[in-house]
C-alpha positions in Angstrom: 96.5 89.5 115.7 95.6 87.4 118.4 92.3 86.2 118.1 92.7 85.1 114.4 90.7 87.1 113.3 90.6 88.3 109.6 90.7 92.2 108.5 88.2 93.1 105.8 89.3 96.3 103.4 86.4 97.4 105.2 87.3 97.1 108.6 91.0 98.6 108.9 89.7 101.7 106.5 88.0 102.4 109.9 90.6 102.1 111.6 92.2 104.3 109.6 89.9 106.7 109.4 89.6 106.3 113.7 93.3 106.9 114.1 93.7 110.0 111.7 91.4 112.1 113.3 93.1 111.0 116.6 95.8 112.8 115.2 94.4 116.1 114.5 92.1 116.3 117.6 94.9 115.3 119.8 97.5 117.8 117.3 99.7 114.4 118.0 102.5 113.4 115.5 102.1 109.9 114.3 99.1 107.4 116.2 99.2 103.9 115.8 97.4 100.0 116.0 99.4 97.1 117.1 98.9 93.9 117.8 100.5 92.7 121.3 103.1 90.5 118.7 104.7 93.8 117.7 102.9 93.8 114.2 101.7 97.7 113.0 98.1 97.2 111.9 97.4 101.1 110.8 98.6 104.3 111.2 98.5 107.7 110.5 100.4 111.7 110.9 104.5 111.5 110.1 105.4 108.1 110.3 107.9 108.4 106.8 110.9 109.6 110.5 110.5 106.9 112.7 111.3 102.8 111.9 107.5 101.4 112.4 108.8 98.2 112.7 110.6 98.7 115.7 108.5 100.9 117.5 105.9 98.2 117.2 108.6 95.9 118.4 110.1 98.0 121.3 106.6 98.9 122.3 105.1 95.8 122.6 108.4 94.4 124.6 107.4 97.6 127.5 103.9 96.8 127.8 104.5 93.5 127.7 107.3 94.1 131.0 104.6 96.1 132.4 102.1 93.8 132.5 104.5 91.6 134.5 105.5 94.3 136.9 101.2 95.1 137.2 101.7 91.4 138.2 104.3 91.3 141.0 102.0 93.8 142.9 98.9 92.1 141.7 96.7 94.1 139.1 95.9 92.5 136.3 97.2 95.4 134.0 98.6 98.4 133.5 96.7 99.8 130.9 98.2 103.7 130.2 101.8 104.0 129.9 103.0 107.5 129.5 107.8 107.8 128.4 108.4 111.9 129.1 110.8 113.0 126.9 112.7 116.7 126.2 111.1 117.4 122.8 108.4 114.3 122.7 106.1 112.6 124.6 104.6 109.1 123.6 101.1 108.0 124.8 100.8 103.4 124.9 97.0 102.4 125.8 95.3 98.9 125.9 92.5 98.8 123.6 90.9 96.2 123.4 93.3 94.2 125.9 94.4 93.3 122.7 95.1 96.0 121.0 98.3 99.1 121.6 96.9 102.5 120.8 100.8 104.8 120.2 99.6 108.4 120.2 103.6 110.6 119.4 103.4 113.9 120.7 104.9 117.3 121.5 105.0 120.0 122.7 101.7 121.4 120.3 99.3 118.4 122.4 99.1 117.9 126.0 98.2 114.6 128.6 95.5 115.2 129.1 93.7 116.7 126.1 95.3 113.1 124.0 94.4 111.1 127.3 91.3 113.3 126.3 91.1 111.9 123.2 92.3 108.5 123.0 89.3 107.7 125.5 87.1 108.1 122.5 89.1 107.1 120.2 89.7 103.2 121.8 86.1 103.1 122.3 86.0 103.8 118.3 87.9 100.7 118.5 86.6 98.3 120.4 83.1 99.5 119.1 84.9 97.5 114.9 87.2 95.1 116.9 83.0 94.1 117.6 82.4 94.2 114.3 85.2 92.5 113.1 84.1 89.5 115.8 80.9 89.5 114.7 82.2 89.3 111.0 84.4 86.5 112.0 81.1 84.3 114.0 79.1 84.9 110.6 81.5 83.8 108.0 82.6 81.2 109.9 79.4 80.0 110.3 78.2 80.1 106.4 81.5 77.9 106.3 80.4 75.6 108.0 77.2 76.1 106.3 78.3 75.1 102.6 77.0 72.9 100.4 81.5 71.9 99.9 82.2 71.9 104.3 81.6 67.3 104.0 83.3 67.4 100.9 86.2 65.5 102.5 90.2 65.5 100.8 89.1 61.8 99.9 85.7 62.4 98.0 88.5 64.7 96.0 91.1 62.5 95.1 88.6 59.7 94.9 86.4 61.8 91.6 90.0 62.5 90.4 90.7 58.9 90.5 87.4 58.0 88.4 
């Protein structure tokens, strides 16, 4: 992720559970979470039918281009994007100013239902992001308090050269 946060298995499982629940609750085909660099974090649904790498990078590019459009007209960002197709639709939303949540759905669902369910899922994802940030701070503090923190490469070299 952009901030260099480390995602542990526990957070990944929580994020996956949120995406799976969103897919079911919104009657979506695919739900994706990517970072703004276009790296896939997690996905749920019928992903075997989609080139996930291309979808992730093109979505990130779409969000970046739309951010440029927003700035041109004096907006901070457009936090929600929607693309309507003949069969499938794509709902894209920014989560916590650093992640992109993508929901692909068809006629089995509606934009209203997707927006409602995305709002709930986004707040859960933001809470998990907050937990990840807190854990990163705690791990950083533990590493700083480590008795090995003040040992330098020179100390190690000196130890083995004696």
